[in-house]
C-alpha positions in Angstrom: 28.7 45.9 3.4 26.8 45.9 0.5 24.6 49.5 0.2 21.0 49.3 -1.2 20.4 51.4 -4.2 16.9 53.3 -4.8 15.2 51.8 -7.8 12.1 53.1 -7.3 9.8 55.0 -9.8 10.2 58.7 -10.8 7.3 60.9 -10.3 6.4 64.0 -12.0 3.8 66.1 -10.4 2.8 69.9 -11.3 0.2 71.8 -9.5 -3.4 71.0 -10.7 -2.5 67.8 -12.4 -2.3 64.2 -11.1 1.0 62.7 -10.5 2.3 60.4 -13.3 5.0 57.9 -12.6 8.0 56.8 -14.7 10.5 54.1 -14.7 13.4 56.2 -15.3 14.7 59.6 -14.6 15.0 60.5 -18.1 11.7 59.6 -19.0 10.4 61.8 -16.3 12.5 64.8 -17.6 11.5 64.2 -21.1 8.1 64.3 -20.2 8.6 67.9 -18.7 10.2 69.0 -21.6 7.2 68.2 -23.5 5.2 70.6 -21.1 7.7 73.5 -21.6 9.8 72.9 -18.5 13.4 72.5 -19.9 15.6 73.9 -17.4 15.6 72.0 -14.1 16.6 75.2 -12.3 13.0 76.5 -12.9 11.0 73.4 -12.2 8.3 73.8 -9.7 9.0 72.6 -6.2 8.6 68.7 -6.1 7.8 68.9 -9.8 10.8 65.8 -10.4 11.4 63.3 -7.2 12.4 59.5 -7.3 10.0 57.5 -4.6 11.3 55.5 -2.0 9.3 52.4 -2.5 11.8 50.2 -4.2 15.7 49.3 -2.8 17.6 46.8 -4.4 20.8 45.6 -2.4 23.4 43.2 -4.3 25.8 40.7 -2.9 29.0 39.3 -4.7 31.2 37.2 -2.6 34.1 34.7 -3.9 36.0 32.0 -2.1 39.6 30.6 -2.5 38.7 28.5 -5.4 37.3 31.0 -7.5 33.7 30.3 -7.4 31.7 33.2 -7.2 28.3 33.8 -5.3 25.8 36.7 -6.4 22.5 37.4 -4.3 20.5 40.3 -5.0 17.0 41.1 -4.0 14.6 44.4 -3.7 12.7 45.5 -0.2 9.9 48.2 0.0 12.3 49.9 2.5 16.2 51.1 2.8 16.0 49.6 6.1 14.5 46.1 5.1 17.3 45.7 2.3 20.0 46.6 4.7 18.8 44.4 7.4 18.4 41.7 4.6 22.1 42.7 3.3 23.6 42.1 6.9 22.0 38.7 7.4 23.4 37.3 3.9 26.8 38.2 4.2 26.6 37.0 7.7 25.3 33.7 6.1 27.7 33.5 3.3 30.6 34.3 5.4 29.6 31.6 7.5 29.0 29.0 4.7 32.3 29.9 3.2 33.8 28.8 6.4 32.2 25.8 7.3 31.7 24.4 3.9 35.5 25.3 2.4 33.9 27.2 -0.3 30.6 27.8 -2.2 28.6 25.3 -4.4 27.4 27.6 -7.0 24.6 25.4 -8.1 23.3 25.6 -4.7 22.6 28.9 -5.8 20.3 28.7 -8.7 18.8 24.8 -8.3 15.0 24.8 -8.2 13.2 22.7 -5.9 12.1 20.6 -8.8 15.4 20.1 -10.0 16.9 19.1 -6.9 13.9 16.8 -6.1 14.3 15.2 -9.4 18.2 14.6 -9.2 17.9 13.5 -6.2 15.8 10.8 -7.2 18.1 9.5 -10.0 20.8 9.2 -7.9 19.3 8.3 -4.1 17.0 5.5 -5.6 18.6 4.2 -8.8 18.6 0.3 -8.7 16.0 0.5 -5.5 12.6 -1.1 -5.5 11.4 1.8 -4.4 12.2 3.9 -7.3 9.1 3.7 -9.1 7.0 4.4 -6.5 9.0 7.4 -5.6 9.1 8.5 -8.9 4.9 9.0 -8.7 5.3 10.8 -5.4 7.9 13.5 -6.7 5.7 15.3 -9.3 3.4 15.3 -6.6 5.8 17.1 -4.0 6.8 19.4 -6.7 3.3 20.5 -7.8 2.0 21.6 -4.0 5.6 23.1 -3.1 6.3 24.8 -6.7 8.6 23.8 -9.1 10.2 27.0 -10.0 11.1 27.7 -5.9 14.6 27.9 -5.3 15.8 24.9 -2.9 17.8 27.5 -0.8 14.8 29.4 -0.3 12.4 26.8 1.0 11.1 26.8 4.7 9.1 25.4 7.4 6.1 27.1 6.2 6.3 25.6 2.8 6.4 21.9 4.3 3.7 22.8 6.6 1.6 23.9 3.7 2.7 20.5 2.1 1.3 18.3 5.2 -1.8 20.2 5.5 -2.4 19.9 1.7 -2.3 15.9 2.1 -4.2 16.0 5.3 -7.4 18.0 3.6 -7.1 15.0 0.4 -7.5 12.4 2.9 -3.9 10.8 2.9 -3.5 8.5 5.6 -0.9 9.1 8.2 1.5 6.5 6.8 1.2 8.1 3.4 1.8 11.4 4.8 5.0 10.3 6.7 6.3 8.7 3.5 5.9 12.1 1.5 8.1 13.7 4.5 10.5 10.7 4.5 11.2 11.4 1.0 11.9 15.3 2.1 14.4 14.4 5.0 16.7 11.6 2.6 16.3 14.7 0.2 18.2 17.3 2.5 20.4 14.7 3.9 21.8 13.8 0.5 21.9 17.5 -0.4 24.3 17.8 2.7 26.3 14.7 2.4 27.0 14.3 -1.5 26.3 17.8 -2.9 27.9 20.1 -0.1 24.9 21.9 -0.3 24.9 24.2 3.4 21.6 23.0 4.4 19.4 21.7 6.8 16.1 20.1 6.7 13.4 22.7 7.5 10.9 19.9 7.5 12.0 18.7 10.7 10.0 18.8 13.8 6.9 19.3 11.8 4.0 17.3 13.5 3.1 14.4 11.5 0.0 12.7 12.2 0.8 8.7 13.5 0.6 6.2 11.2 -2.0 3.4 11.8 -0.1 0.6 10.8 -1.2 -1.9 13.8 -2.9 -4.9 13.1 -6.5 -2.9 11.9 -8.4 -5.9 11.4 -8.7 -9.6 11.2 -11.7 -12.0 9.7 -15.3 -10.4 10.5 -17.7 -13.0 10.8 -17.8 -15.3 7.3 -15.6 -12.8 5.3 -13.0 -15.2 4.2 -15.7 -17.5 2.8 -17.6 -14.5 1.2 -14.5 -12.8 -0.3 -13.5 -16.3 -2.0 -16.9 -17.0 -3.1 -16.4 -13.5 -4.8 -13.3 -14.2 -6.0 -14.3 -17.8 -7.6 -17.0 -15.8 -9.7 -15.3 -12.9 -11.0 -11.1 -13.4 -10.7 -10.6 -17.5 -9.7 -6.8 -16.9 -11.2 -6.4 -14.5 -8.0 -7.2 -17.3 -5.4 -4.0 -18.9 -5.3 -2.4 -15.6 -4.6 -4.6 -14.6 -1.6 -4.1 -18.1 -0.5 -0.3 -17.9 -0.4 -0.1 -14.8 1.1 -2.4 -16.3 3.8 0.1 -19.0 4.2 3.2 -17.3 4.6 2.5 -13.6 4.9 3.9 -12.7 1.2 4.0 -9.1 0.0 1.8 -8.9 -3.2 5.5 -7.9 -5.2 6.7 -11.2 -4.0 4.4 -13.2 -5.9 3.6 -11.4 -8.9 5.3 -8.7 -11.1 5.4 -5.3 -11.0 3.6 -3.4 -13.9 5.9 -2.5 -17.1 8.0 0.5 -16.3 6.4 3.6 -18.7 10.1 4.6 -19.6 12.2 1.3 -19.6 9.6 -1.2 -20.5 10.8 -3.5 -17.5 9.0 -5.3 -14.9 10.9 -6.7 -11.4 9.5 -9.2 -8.7 7.3 -12.1 -9.1 7.6 -15.9 -7.6 9.3 -17.9 -10.3 9.1 -21.9 -10.7 13.0 -21.9 -10.2 12.4 -20.5 -6.7 10.9 -23.9 -5.3 12.8 -27.0 -4.0 10.3 -29.4 -3.5 12.6 -32.0 -2.4 13.7 -29.9 0.7 10.5 -28.4 0.8 11.6 -24.7 0.5 10.6 -21.8 -1.1 13.4 -19.3 -1.6 12.5 -15.5 -2.4 16.0 -13.7 -4.3 15.1 -10.5 -3.6 12.6 -8.8 -1.0 11.7 -5.3 -0.1 14.1 -4.8 3.2 17.4 -6.1 0.9 18.9 -2.5 0.2 18.7 -1.9 4.5 20.4 -5.1 5.2 23.9 -5.4 6.4 26.6 -6.9 3.8 26.6 -9.5 6.1 23.2 -10.7 5.9 21.8 -12.9 3.2 19.6 -10.8 0.2 16.1 -12.2 0.0 14.6 -14.9 2.5 13.9 -18.6 2.2 10.6 -20.2 3.7 9.7 -23.8 4.4 7.2 -24.8 1.9 4.3 -25.9 4.0 2.0 -28.8 3.1 -0.3 -25.7 2.8 1.6 -24.0 0.3 2.2 -27.3 -1.6 -1.4 -28.3 -2.3 -1.7 -24.6 -3.6 1.2 -24.5 -5.9 1.3 -28.3 -7.0 -1.7 -28.3 -9.3 -0.4 -25.2 -11.0 3.0 -27.1 -11.4 1.3 -29.8 -12.6 -0.6 -27.5 -15.2 2.5 -25.5 -16.3 3.9 -26.4 -19.4 7.2 -25.1 -19.2 7.8 -26.1 -15.5 9.9 -22.8 -15.2 9.3 -18.8 -15.1 7.0 -17.1 -13.5 4.4 -18.8 -11.3 1.7 -16.4 -12.0 1.2 -13.9 -14.8 -0.7 -10.7 -13.1 0.7 -8.0 -12.1 0.4 -6.1 -8.7 -1.7 -3.5 -10.3 -4.1 -6.2 -11.8 -4.3 -8.0 -8.0 -5.1 -4.7 -6.3 -8.1 -3.8 -8.7 -9.1 -7.5 -8.5 -8.9 -7.7 -5.0 -10.9 -4.5 -4.5 -13.5 -5.4 -7.1 -14.0 -8.9 -5.2 -14.4 -7.1 -1.8 -17.0 -4.8 -3.3 -19.2 -7.4 -5.3 -19.1 -9.9 -2.4 -22.5 -10.5 -0.7 -22.7 -8.5 1.3 -19.7 -6.1 0.3 -16.6 -6.4 2.5 -15.2 -3.2 3.6 -11.9 -2.4 4.9 -10.2 -4.8 3.8 -7.1 -4.8 1.3 -4.6 -7.5 -0.2 -2.0 -6.1 2.4 -4.5 -7.0 5.0 -4.0 -10.6 4.2 -0.1 -10.4 5.3 -1.4 -9.1 8.4 -3.5 -11.7 9.2 -1.1 -14.5 8.1 1.4 -12.5 10.0 -0.4 -12.9 13.4 -1.6 -16.4 12.6 2.4 -17.3 12.3 2.9 -15.6 15.5 1.0 -18.1 17.3 3.0 -21.1 16.0 6.4 -19.4 16.5 8.2 -18.6 19.5 9.7 -15.1 19.2 9.5 -12.0 17.1 13.2 -13.0 15.7 11.7 -16.3 14.4 8.6 -14.9 12.9 11.1 -12.1 11.0 12.7 -15.0 9.5 9.3 -16.1 7.8 7.6 -12.8 7.3 11.0 -10.6 5.9 9.7 -7.7 8.9 12.7 -5.5 9.4 11.7 -4.3 12.5 11.6 -6.8 15.1 10.1 -4.3 17.7 7.1 -4.0 15.6 6.4 -7.5 15.4 7.0 -7.6 19.0 4.4 -5.4 19.7 2.0 -5.9 17.1 1.9 -9.7 16.9 3.0 -10.8 20.2 0.5 -9.1 22.2 -2.3 -10.7 23.9 -5.5 -9.9 22.0 -8.8 -9.1 24.1 -10.2 -12.3 22.5 -7.6 -14.4 23.8 -7.3 -12.8 27.3 -11.2 -13.9 27.7 -9.9 -17.6 26.9 -7.1 -17.2 29.5 -9.2 -15.8 32.3 -11.4 -18.5 31.9 -9.0 -20.9 33.3 -9.0 -19.5 36.7 -12.9 -21.3 36.9 -10.6 -24.9 37.2 -12.7 -26.8 35.0 -11.3 -29.2 32.5 -13.0 -27.5 29.5 -12.1 -24.0 30.3 -8.6 -25.1 30.8 -8.7 -27.0 27.7 -9.9 -24.1 25.8 -7.4 -21.7 27.5 -4.6 -23.9 26.3 -5.4 -24.2 22.8 -6.6 -20.7 22.5 -2.9 -19.5 23.7 -1.5 -21.9 20.9 -3.7 -21.7 18.2 -5.8 -18.6 18.7 -9.6 -18.1 19.0 -10.6 -18.6 15.7 -8.2 -21.5 15.0 -9.5 -23.1 18.3 -12.9 -23.2 17.4 -12.4 -24.8 14.0 -10.2 -27.4 16.0 -13.2 -28.1 18.3 -15.8 -28.2 15.4 -13.5 -30.5 13.7 -13.2 -32.9 16.7 -17.1 -33.0 17.2 -17.3 -34.1 13.8 -15.5 -37.4 14.7 -16.8 -40.1 15.7 -15.0 -40.7 19.1 -11.9 -39.1 20.3 -9.6 -41.7 19.9 -10.1 -41.0 16.0 -8.2 -37.6 16.6 -5.0 -39.6 17.3 -4.9 -41.6 14.4 
């Protein structure tokens, strides 16, 4: 058992004078000598004594491999120091037994060093490497760069959560930050043999609002396209393609250049399009890293007539017929889309480029029979998410379905069309039919 050592200052207190503190006893004796007190036996009572305000305890443990762990800490009282020593000794004995020895680096590695090392090792080669790289410094700033990794606790991560919420981060963003931390502790335990459990586990996090937040409201689609035509016409085919087949932004255009390597990734290429067989192939997609070894990487989707109408004019204008279809980057797409919504007449609120993917996925769900087929088109990994979000019946659809009980031919027809096409496309279909000279023309 380690014994605490009194590291408190020494105090010189003489009658009629203010007490004076010294770090060392020798300094106190020297001060008394200057005042004429040279014989300790003749010192006034209580003239020199050591206070009891700081007790240091040092622990030293060694494993069978020769690895040595040293820990020390100073406490306000002797009892506190002794209690800490008892706890630490029990912990180190447990670590030595369970881990088979000590990882010396665990004793000194800071949170910043641990998180940066984890980022390089765990996310190397992954599509999310750059995105996580932006979040790492932010987490370090809020937790504390020089804090020891082994000393972090639940309160530290509760403060991180509260900070993110105060900064108005969305629930999904907060969870993304904590996913990094969960992966960090799992990696530290499995790859570095650190004796850690995740102190962030169990912290209550806000629920993400990732449901279908909105679809088109009124004539928003027309207003968006009009604004794009005026400000960023190059973005129109990119938006149209996402609406046609739920493409992600990074599947259509490249990422920005990496500041360190200067490399870019992603982007649709002309070589990915098989005009003869009407197939568009994406060699890579977001979920490739989580696929089974038996699964194909990327995904292949039908090159619909709608997509051909978007891509064919661009292909005809291409001088090389090879390489990137679009020269834009993910950042320029996001910025231009936001500006187009801002300058639409009237401005469009709450719409993002990712909304295009959600609108498209909902439209596709009306054209394919189940979530498994839909995932082949949209590239979603979680089938349950597709089932719950895109195969539920919306209120607008229920209104049309309940109208079937009226028994009239018109209501039964509207009900059937709405079930297959969705309410918006049902209205468009009826308007197209009304514009024809007669019903027979619709069957030509």
